C-alpha positions as a LaTeX table, in Angstrom:
\begin{tabular}{lrrr}
\hline
Residue & $x$ (\AA) & $y$ (\AA) & $z$ (\AA) \\
\hline
Met1 & 1.78 & $-0.98$ & 25.71 \\
Leu2 & 4.93 & $-1.80$ & 23.70 \\
Lys3 & 8.10 & $-2.29$ & 25.62 \\
Val4 & 11.57 & $-2.78$ & 23.78 \\
Asn5 & 14.80 & $-3.10$ & 26.00 \\
Gly6 & 18.44 & $-3.59$ & 24.46 \\
Leu7 & 17.15 & $-5.00$ & 21.01 \\
Thr8 & 20.20 & $-5.92$ & 19.35 \\
Lys9 & 20.21 & $-7.57$ & 15.51 \\
Thr10 & 23.48 & $-8.61$ & 14.11 \\
Tyr11 & 24.40 & $-10.24$ & 10.54 \\
Asp12 & 27.80 & $-11.94$ & 11.03 \\
Lys13 & 29.84 & $-8.85$ & 11.98 \\
Phe14 & 27.60 & $-6.13$ & 11.08 \\
Thr15 & 25.14 & $-4.69$ & 13.74 \\
Ala16 & 21.91 & $-3.47$ & 12.11 \\
Val17 & 20.31 & $-2.50$ & 15.24 \\
Asn18 & 22.38 & $-1.59$ & 18.36 \\
Asn19 & 20.85 & $-1.85$ & 21.80 \\
Val20 & 17.82 & $-0.03$ & 21.30 \\
Ser21 & 15.31 & 0.56 & 24.05 \\
Phe22 & 11.84 & 2.63 & 24.04 \\
Glu23 & 8.36 & 2.28 & 24.98 \\
Val24 & 5.19 & 3.07 & 23.22 \\
Gly25 & 2.40 & 3.63 & 25.76 \\
Asp26 & $-1.40$ & 2.88 & 25.39 \\
Gly27 & $-3.06$ & 5.40 & 23.43 \\
Glu28 & 0.35 & 6.90 & 22.20 \\
Ile29 & 1.78 & 7.20 & 18.44 \\
Ala30 & 5.47 & 6.86 & 18.10 \\
Val31 & 7.27 & 7.56 & 14.87 \\
Leu32 & 10.43 & 5.68 & 13.97 \\
Leu33 & 12.45 & 8.03 & 11.71 \\
Gly34 & 15.69 & 7.51 & 9.80 \\
Pro35 & 17.23 & 7.51 & 6.46 \\
Asn36 & 17.52 & 4.51 & 4.58 \\
Gly37 & 19.60 & 1.96 & 5.97 \\
Ala38 & 19.15 & 3.22 & 9.54 \\
Gly39 & 17.85 & 0.04 & 10.94 \\
Lys40 & 14.06 & 1.10 & 11.08 \\
Ser41 & 12.57 & $-1.99$ & 9.16 \\
Thr42 & 14.88 & $-4.46$ & 10.89 \\
Thr43 & 13.64 & $-2.92$ & 14.21 \\
Ile44 & 10.12 & $-3.46$ & 13.16 \\
Lys45 & 10.80 & $-6.96$ & 11.97 \\
Cys46 & 12.19 & $-8.01$ & 15.45 \\
Ile47 & 9.61 & $-6.56$ & 17.19 \\
Ala48 & 6.82 & $-8.36$ & 15.09 \\
Gly49 & 8.83 & $-11.63$ & 15.82 \\
Leu50 & 10.06 & $-12.14$ & 12.20 \\
Leu51 & 13.74 & $-11.92$ & 13.21 \\
Asn52 & 15.76 & $-13.55$ & 16.12 \\
Tyr53 & 17.48 & $-10.89$ & 18.05 \\
Tyr54 & 19.00 & $-10.33$ & 21.41 \\
Gly55 & 17.24 & $-8.26$ & 24.11 \\
Ser56 & 13.71 & $-8.32$ & 25.06 \\
Val57 & 10.32 & $-7.02$ & 23.58 \\
Glu58 & 6.96 & $-7.05$ & 25.49 \\
Val59 & 3.35 & $-6.66$ & 23.97 \\
Cys60 & 0.88 & $-5.84$ & 26.59 \\
Gly61 & 3.31 & $-7.45$ & 29.26 \\
Glu62 & 3.90 & $-10.57$ & 27.00 \\
Tyr63 & 6.85 & $-11.89$ & 25.27 \\
Asn64 & 6.34 & $-10.95$ & 21.78 \\
Lys65 & 6.65 & $-14.31$ & 20.15 \\
Ser66 & 4.20 & $-15.71$ & 22.30 \\
Val67 & 0.80 & $-16.72$ & 20.98 \\
Lys68 & $-0.90$ & $-14.62$ & 23.36 \\
Ala69 & 1.33 & $-11.47$ & 22.01 \\
Lys70 & 0.79 & $-12.41$ & 18.44 \\
Ser71 & $-3.08$ & $-12.32$ & 19.22 \\
Leu72 & $-2.66$ & $-8.51$ & 20.54 \\
Phe73 & $-0.64$ & $-6.84$ & 17.89 \\
Gly74 & $-1.08$ & $-6.13$ & 13.98 \\
Tyr75 & 1.57 & $-5.57$ & 11.44 \\
Val76 & 1.60 & $-3.85$ & 8.22 \\
Pro77 & 4.92 & $-4.65$ & 6.41 \\
Glu78 & 6.75 & $-2.45$ & 3.93 \\
Ala79 & 6.31 & $-4.65$ & 1.22 \\
Pro80 & 2.69 & $-6.04$ & 1.13 \\
Ala81 & 2.85 & $-10.04$ & 1.31 \\
Val82 & $-0.35$ & $-11.14$ & $-0.37$ \\
Tyr83 & $-1.15$ & $-14.59$ & $-1.60$ \\
Asp84 & $-1.40$ & $-15.03$ & $-5.51$ \\
Met85 & $-4.39$ & $-17.17$ & $-5.40$ \\
Leu86 & $-6.48$ & $-15.77$ & $-2.68$ \\
Thr87 & $-8.93$ & $-13.33$ & $-3.61$ \\
Val88 & $-8.99$ & $-9.96$ & $-1.35$ \\
Tyr89 & $-11.99$ & $-11.24$ & 0.64 \\
Glu90 & $-10.51$ & $-14.81$ & 0.91 \\
His91 & $-7.37$ & $-12.89$ & 2.63 \\
Met92 & $-10.02$ & $-11.40$ & 5.21 \\
Glu93 & $-11.24$ & $-14.92$ & 5.95 \\
Phe94 & $-7.86$ & $-16.52$ & 6.31 \\
Ile95 & $-7.11$ & $-13.71$ & 8.99 \\
Ala96 & $-10.33$ & $-14.55$ & 10.69 \\
Lys97 & $-9.97$ & $-18.22$ & 10.82 \\
Ala98 & $-6.27$ & $-17.85$ & 11.89 \\
Tyr99 & $-7.15$ & $-15.69$ & 14.95 \\
Arg100 & $-10.47$ & $-17.48$ & 15.45 \\
Leu101 & $-12.86$ & $-14.39$ & 15.06 \\
Asp102 & $-16.42$ & $-14.61$ & 15.35 \\
Gly103 & $-18.78$ & $-12.19$ & 13.69 \\
Tyr104 & $-16.03$ & $-10.69$ & 11.76 \\
Lys105 & $-17.98$ & $-10.27$ & 8.34 \\
Glu106 & $-19.48$ & $-6.94$ & 8.96 \\
Lys107 & $-16.22$ & $-5.49$ & 10.02 \\
Ala108 & $-14.49$ & $-7.06$ & 7.24 \\
Glu109 & $-16.77$ & $-5.61$ & 4.71 \\
Arg110 & $-16.53$ & $-1.96$ & 6.48 \\
Leu111 & $-12.93$ & $-2.05$ & 6.10 \\
Leu112 & $-12.87$ & $-3.17$ & 2.59 \\
Glu113 & $-15.36$ & $-0.36$ & 1.80 \\
Arg114 & $-13.46$ & 2.23 & 3.62 \\
Phe115 & $-10.29$ & 1.28 & 1.73 \\
Glu116 & $-12.32$ & 1.05 & $-1.59$ \\
Leu117 & $-11.68$ & $-2.78$ & $-1.85$ \\
Leu118 & $-15.12$ & $-4.12$ & $-1.73$ \\
Asp119 & $-15.88$ & $-3.86$ & $-5.42$ \\
Lys120 & $-12.48$ & $-5.72$ & $-5.66$ \\
Lys121 & $-13.19$ & $-8.43$ & $-3.10$ \\
Asp122 & $-13.31$ & $-11.15$ & $-5.71$ \\
Lys123 & $-10.02$ & $-10.18$ & $-7.30$ \\
Leu124 & $-6.85$ & $-12.50$ & $-6.78$ \\
Gly125 & $-3.92$ & $-11.21$ & $-4.96$ \\
Lys126 & $-1.79$ & $-11.48$ & $-8.21$ \\
Glu127 & $-4.20$ & $-9.14$ & $-10.00$ \\
Leu128 & $-3.76$ & $-6.33$ & $-7.55$ \\
Ser129 & $-1.62$ & $-3.31$ & $-7.94$ \\
Lys130 & 1.13 & $-2.62$ & $-5.24$ \\
Gly131 & $-1.37$ & 0.24 & $-3.51$ \\
Met132 & $-4.18$ & $-2.40$ & $-3.40$ \\
Gln133 & $-1.96$ & $-4.99$ & $-2.03$ \\
Gln134 & $-1.12$ & $-2.47$ & 0.59 \\
Lys135 & $-4.75$ & $-1.80$ & 1.15 \\
Val136 & $-5.33$ & $-5.52$ & 1.60 \\
Ser137 & $-2.25$ & $-5.65$ & 4.30 \\
Ile138 & $-3.94$ & $-2.76$ & 6.31 \\
Cys139 & $-7.37$ & $-4.36$ & 6.36 \\
Cys140 & $-6.06$ & $-7.63$ & 7.40 \\
Ala141 & $-3.94$ & $-6.09$ & 10.33 \\
Leu142 & $-6.97$ & $-4.03$ & 11.62 \\
Leu143 & $-9.54$ & $-6.90$ & 11.29 \\
Thr144 & $-8.69$ & $-8.55$ & 14.51 \\
Gly145 & $-8.91$ & $-5.49$ & 16.64 \\
Pro146 & $-5.22$ & $-5.19$ & 17.79 \\
Arg147 & $-4.04$ & $-3.44$ & 21.04 \\
Val148 & $-0.68$ & $-2.66$ & 19.48 \\
Val149 & $-0.01$ & $-2.09$ & 15.73 \\
Phe150 & 3.27 & $-1.68$ & 13.75 \\
Phe151 & 3.21 & 0.03 & 10.21 \\
Asp152 & 6.39 & $-0.07$ & 8.31 \\
Glu153 & 6.26 & 2.70 & 5.46 \\
Pro154 & 2.52 & 2.27 & 5.31 \\
Met155 & 1.76 & 5.07 & 2.81 \\
Ile156 & 4.29 & 4.23 & 0.10 \\
Gly157 & 2.00 & 3.24 & $-2.90$ \\
Leu158 & $-1.39$ & 4.54 & $-1.38$ \\
Asp159 & $-3.48$ & 7.10 & $-3.42$ \\
Pro160 & $-4.42$ & 10.38 & $-1.66$ \\
Lys161 & $-7.78$ & 9.13 & $-0.43$ \\
Ala162 & $-6.12$ & 5.92 & 1.05 \\
Ile163 & $-3.66$ & 8.07 & 2.76 \\
Lys164 & $-6.53$ & 10.24 & 4.35 \\
Glu165 & $-8.33$ & 7.28 & 5.60 \\
Leu166 & $-5.18$ & 5.46 & 7.23 \\
Lys167 & $-4.31$ & 8.80 & 8.93 \\
Ala168 & $-7.87$ & 8.87 & 10.32 \\
Val169 & $-7.50$ & 5.13 & 11.45 \\
Phe170 & $-4.36$ & 6.08 & 13.34 \\
Gly171 & $-6.36$ & 8.81 & 15.25 \\
Glu172 & $-9.16$ & 6.21 & 16.09 \\
Leu173 & $-6.60$ & 3.52 & 17.26 \\
Arg174 & $-5.15$ & 6.15 & 19.53 \\
Asp175 & $-8.54$ & 7.03 & 20.66 \\
Leu176 & $-9.14$ & 3.23 & 21.37 \\
Arg177 & $-6.04$ & 3.48 & 23.50 \\
Cys178 & $-3.84$ & 1.28 & 21.20 \\
Ser179 & $-0.11$ & 1.62 & 21.09 \\
Ile180 & 1.14 & 2.48 & 17.46 \\
Leu181 & 4.52 & 2.47 & 15.95 \\
Ile182 & 4.91 & 3.98 & 12.40 \\
Ser183 & 8.45 & 3.50 & 10.66 \\
Thr184 & 9.06 & 5.83 & 7.90 \\
His185 & 11.81 & 8.04 & 6.28 \\
Ile186 & 9.04 & 10.45 & 4.96 \\
Ile187 & 8.71 & 13.24 & 7.90 \\
Asp188 & 5.85 & 15.27 & 6.51 \\
Ser189 & 3.59 & 12.07 & 6.05 \\
Val190 & 3.56 & 11.85 & 10.01 \\
Asp191 & 4.07 & 15.39 & 11.20 \\
Glu192 & 0.56 & 15.91 & 12.55 \\
Leu193 & 0.27 & 12.43 & 13.76 \\
Trp194 & 3.15 & 11.50 & 16.37 \\
Asp195 & 3.29 & 11.68 & 20.02 \\
Lys196 & 6.72 & 10.67 & 20.40 \\
Ser197 & 9.61 & 10.57 & 17.72 \\
Leu198 & 12.38 & 8.27 & 17.73 \\
Ile199 & 15.14 & 9.09 & 15.17 \\
Met200 & 17.47 & 6.39 & 13.94 \\
Lys201 & 21.03 & 6.29 & 12.49 \\
Gly202 & 23.45 & 3.58 & 12.09 \\
Gly203 & 21.30 & 1.12 & 14.00 \\
Asn204 & 21.06 & 3.54 & 17.08 \\
Ile205 & 18.13 & 5.80 & 18.46 \\
Val206 & 19.87 & 9.08 & 18.40 \\
Val207 & 17.00 & 11.08 & 19.40 \\
Ser208 & 13.81 & 10.40 & 21.54 \\
Lys209 & 11.58 & 13.15 & 22.17 \\
Thr210 & 7.84 & 13.73 & 22.89 \\
Arg211 & 5.87 & 16.45 & 20.94 \\
Lys212 & 5.87 & 18.70 & 24.07 \\
Glu213 & 9.59 & 18.27 & 24.47 \\
Leu214 & 10.16 & 19.10 & 20.65 \\
Glu215 & 7.95 & 22.38 & 20.99 \\
Gln216 & 10.01 & 23.41 & 24.07 \\
Ser217 & 13.37 & 22.92 & 22.33 \\
Gly218 & 12.42 & 25.67 & 19.62 \\
Glu219 & 13.37 & 23.03 & 16.71 \\
Thr220 & 11.26 & 21.60 & 14.27 \\
Leu221 & 11.23 & 17.52 & 13.72 \\
Glu222 & 12.66 & 18.39 & 10.29 \\
Glu223 & 15.31 & 20.43 & 11.60 \\
Ile224 & 16.52 & 18.05 & 14.30 \\
Phe225 & 16.07 & 15.17 & 11.83 \\
Phe226 & 18.66 & 16.67 & 9.30 \\
Arg227 & 20.98 & 17.96 & 12.20 \\
Val228 & 21.54 & 14.56 & 13.68 \\
Thr229 & 21.22 & 12.37 & 10.46 \\
Glu230 & 23.42 & 14.44 & 8.27 \\
Gly231 & 26.16 & 15.94 & 10.92 \\
\hline
\end{tabular}
């Protein structure tokens, strides 16, 4: 369960995120949509504890910046943050040691194989393409067995096979009762996945609808998106 209440982020006199509140339940996939500059990535970074903010964020009932909360969530950033001088497999080992994981090697190899990285496990981070770096970020985030996962533009740079696998992962995480928040500006990349849609504009959430509510409205998500973001 992810609970966000009154989340506000300002830079001097500019308000990037304005009093945002929402929840993502267990076994629920929420998509955070909006044009570039709407505040999506800033929201995700605040929730992940990377930025200071006003308001409150709880991960499974824990303050998001607490050690307990950090052990419960995974985060895939918009720009992959891999270490130049660590190999692909050393990234997995680093995460395993940081989270004090036991018996992680089999799972690490399964993830790397699934995202076609096993044969590249000895390559250094600086030798990887952007798409491969994104795959490493995804594998690292999933290795810990998170209960809540944040994905910021996760499909950018991925090849079609990796996108297919990632979408399958979303479904598997939902089946495991994980809470999933996906930030994107590409509506059709998540159209068949979401349970709750949150549309941002100018730092505000201007629409929050479940899939059932959307179906009852008679509009498509794309129609609502363009109506509220383009006036």
